[in-house]
C-alpha positions in Angstrom: 37.7 6.2 -8.2 39.6 4.6 -5.6 37.9 2.3 -2.8 39.1 0.4 0.2 40.0 -3.1 -0.8 39.3 -5.6 1.8 42.4 -7.4 3.0 43.1 -10.8 1.6 43.3 -12.2 5.1 39.7 -11.5 5.7 38.0 -13.9 8.0 35.8 -16.3 6.1 32.0 -15.6 6.0 30.2 -17.3 8.9 26.9 -16.7 7.7 24.6 -19.9 7.1 23.1 -20.0 3.7 19.6 -20.1 4.9 20.1 -16.6 6.8 22.0 -15.0 4.0 20.3 -12.3 1.5 21.0 -11.4 -1.8 21.8 -12.6 -5.2 25.1 -11.0 -6.4 26.5 -11.5 -2.7 25.4 -13.3 0.5 24.7 -10.5 3.1 23.9 -11.4 6.9 24.3 -9.8 10.3 26.5 -11.4 12.6 26.2 -11.3 16.6 29.9 -10.9 17.3 29.3 -11.5 21.3 28.0 -15.1 20.5 29.3 -15.6 16.9 25.8 -16.4 15.8 24.1 -15.3 12.5 20.9 -13.4 13.2 17.9 -15.0 12.1 16.0 -13.0 9.2 12.3 -12.6 9.6 10.2 -11.5 6.5 7.4 -9.4 7.3 5.3 -7.1 4.9 7.9 -7.0 2.1 10.8 -6.4 4.5 13.4 -8.4 6.3 14.2 -8.0 9.9 16.6 -9.2 12.5 16.4 -9.0 16.2 19.4 -7.5 17.9 20.6 -7.6 21.5 21.3 -4.3 23.4 25.0 -3.9 24.0 25.9 -6.6 21.6 28.5 -5.9 18.9 27.6 -7.0 15.3 29.0 -7.0 11.8 27.5 -7.1 8.4 28.9 -10.2 6.7 29.1 -10.1 2.9 30.5 -12.8 0.3 30.8 -12.1 -3.2 29.0 -14.9 -5.3 30.5 -13.6 -8.6 33.5 -14.7 -10.5 34.3 -10.9 -10.9 34.9 -8.3 -8.4 32.0 -6.6 -6.8 31.5 -3.0 -5.1 29.4 -3.1 -1.9 28.4 0.4 -0.7 27.3 -0.1 2.8 25.4 1.9 5.1 23.9 1.6 8.8 21.1 3.9 10.0 21.2 5.9 6.6 25.1 6.7 7.0 27.9 5.4 5.0 30.0 3.1 7.0 33.3 4.3 5.5 32.9 8.0 5.0 30.4 9.1 7.7 28.2 10.8 5.1 24.3 10.6 4.6 24.3 7.4 2.6 24.1 7.6 -1.2 24.6 5.1 -4.0 27.6 7.2 -5.6 29.7 7.2 -2.4 32.7 4.9 -1.4 32.4 1.3 -0.5 34.4 -1.9 -0.1 35.7 -3.9 -3.4 35.4 -7.7 -3.1 37.6 -10.1 -5.3 35.8 -13.1 -6.9 34.2 -15.3 -4.2 35.8 -13.2 -1.2 33.9 -12.8 2.2 34.4 -10.1 4.6 32.8 -8.8 8.1 32.2 -5.1 8.2 32.7 -4.6 12.0 32.4 -0.9 12.4 32.5 2.8 11.3 36.0 3.1 9.3 38.2 5.6 11.2 41.2 4.8 9.0 43.0 2.1 6.9 43.7 0.3 10.0 41.0 1.0 12.5 37.1 1.0 12.8 34.7 1.8 15.7 32.8 -1.1 16.4 29.1 -1.5 15.5 26.9 -2.2 18.6 23.4 -2.4 19.2 22.1 0.6 21.5 19.1 2.7 22.2 18.3 5.1 19.3 19.3 8.4 21.2 22.8 6.7 21.9 23.5 5.8 18.2 26.1 7.4 15.9 23.2 8.7 13.7 21.3 10.0 16.6 24.4 11.7 18.1 25.2 13.5 14.9 21.7 14.8 14.3 20.5 12.3 11.6 17.7 10.0 13.3 15.5 9.5 10.5 16.7 6.3 9.1 18.0 4.6 12.3 17.3 1.0 12.4 18.2 -0.2 8.9 21.2 -1.8 7.1 21.7 -1.2 3.3 24.0 -2.8 1.0 24.0 -1.4 -2.6 26.0 -3.8 -4.9 27.6 -2.8 -8.3 29.3 -5.0 -10.9 32.6 -3.9 -12.5 32.9 -2.6 -16.0 35.6 -4.6 -17.8 38.2 -2.7 -19.6 37.7 -2.7 -23.5 40.9 -3.7 -25.1 41.8 -1.5 -28.2 44.5 -2.8 -30.8 47.6 -0.5 -31.3 46.1 2.4 -29.5 46.7 3.6 -26.1 44.2 2.5 -23.3 41.2 4.7 -23.2 41.2 7.1 -20.0 38.7 6.1 -17.4 35.2 7.3 -18.1 34.1 10.4 -15.8 32.6 8.9 -12.6 29.0 8.6 -12.9 27.0 10.4 -10.3 23.9 9.2 -8.7 21.1 10.8 -7.2 21.2 10.5 -3.4 19.0 7.6 -2.2 19.2 8.1 1.5 15.3 8.5 1.3 15.2 4.9 -0.2 16.2 3.5 3.1 13.5 5.3 5.1 10.8 3.2 6.7 7.4 2.7 4.7 4.2 4.2 6.1 3.0 0.9 7.3 6.4 0.0 8.8 6.7 3.4 10.5 3.3 2.8 12.0 4.2 -0.6 13.3 7.2 1.0 14.7 5.3 3.6 16.9 3.7 0.4 18.4 7.0 -0.8 19.8 6.7 -0.8 23.5 10.3 -0.3 24.1 13.1 2.4 22.7 14.1 1.2 19.4 17.6 0.1 18.6 20.4 2.0 16.6 23.9 1.5 16.3 26.7 2.8 18.4 29.9 4.4 17.4 31.8 1.7 19.7 35.3 1.1 20.8 38.1 1.1 18.4 39.5 -2.0 16.9 41.9 -3.0 14.4 40.8 -3.7 10.7 43.2 -3.5 7.8 42.1 -2.4 4.4 44.3 -1.2 1.2 42.9 0.8 -2.0 42.0 -0.1 -5.5 40.4 1.3 -8.6 36.9 0.2 -9.7 34.7 1.5 -12.5 31.0 0.6 -12.1 29.3 -1.0 -15.0 26.3 1.4 -14.4 25.5 4.3 -12.2 22.6 2.5 -10.5 23.2 -0.7 -8.1 22.7 -4.1 -9.8 21.1 -5.0 -6.5 20.2 -3.4 -3.1 19.8 -5.2 -0.1 18.0 -3.8 3.0 17.7 -5.4 6.5 15.9 -3.6 9.5 16.7 -4.3 12.9 15.3 -3.8 16.5 15.2 -5.6 19.8 13.4 -9.0 20.1 10.8 -7.3 22.4 10.0 -4.8 19.9 9.7 -7.3 16.9 7.3 -9.5 18.9 5.2 -6.3 19.9 5.2 -5.5 16.3 4.0 -8.9 15.2 7.1 -9.8 13.3 8.5 -12.6 15.5 5.8 -14.8 17.2 5.8 -14.7 20.9 7.7 -17.8 22.4 5.4 -20.3 23.7 5.5 -21.3 27.3 5.8 -25.1 28.0 5.2 -26.1 31.5 6.5 -29.1 33.0 4.0 -31.9 33.1 3.0 -33.0 36.4 4.5 -36.3 37.8 1.6 -38.6 39.3 4.7 -40.4 41.3 7.1 -37.9 42.1 8.7 -39.9 45.0 9.0 -43.0 42.8 12.0 -42.3 40.7 14.8 -45.0 40.9 17.1 -44.7 43.8 20.7 -45.9 43.7 23.5 -45.8 46.5 24.7 -42.2 46.9 28.2 -41.1 47.2 29.9 -40.7 50.7 30.1 -37.3 52.3 33.0 -35.1 51.2 
C-alpha cells in the first residue's frame, strides 16, 4: 500500500527531549504561534498538554530507529490524512531513519493542509462533521517495516495481502474516570479546527508493515490550561505578592536626564 512520504526537506524536530513521548519515535505537540513545545503533564495514566484557544499547533514526530517507520496519526479520533474515523489499518506518514517532521494540519492534497488550531469543541473539525465522541485526543500508532526476504535464483515474491486491523477508534475514547473529570471542567473543552490552508509537500512510497497491530501507540490528551487546572491535572500557579519595603523613598538617587 502506498503512503505519503514526508519531504526530505522537512523541518528538524523542535521538541525538547524532556517533553517528547515514545520509544520508537519522539512525539510532541508544538505551539506554532510561539514555537514552544507544550509541556506534558502525567495524570492518572494519561499524558495531557494545555492548548491556547486560537493557537495553531503541530504534532512533531521524529523516528528514533535506523529503519523506516510508519506513523498513523489521528486528532479527535479522525485520521489526519484521509479524514476517516481513525483505525490502525489506515494511511499514515512514512519516516526515513532518524527523520523528523511536523504534521501541521489535515491533509487536503500532496501540497496542502488545513492547519490544526485549538478551538472550542463545537467548532472543531470532528464536531462539525458529527463525530464529537473523541474530541481532545491526539493519537500516533507506530509500525515497523517488514524487510524484504531475498530468494536466490527466484523472482521476488509478490507483496503479502495488506493485513486488516479492527477499527480502534474506541481505543482513543476517554476512560470513565477521565470522562468524569472532563465533566468537571468549568469552560468548554478544546477541539481542533479545520484551519487556513498552508503549503505542505509530501510524496508517496510503498510500506509493508511488520505486523497488523501497532508496535507502539502514543496517546496525548489536550484541553485549555483553565480546564486542566480545574481537573487537578495542573497545579494552580502560586501568587507571589511583592514584599513591602520599609523605606520606599530611600532608594539611591542620581542626576536625572534633562527634559527632552
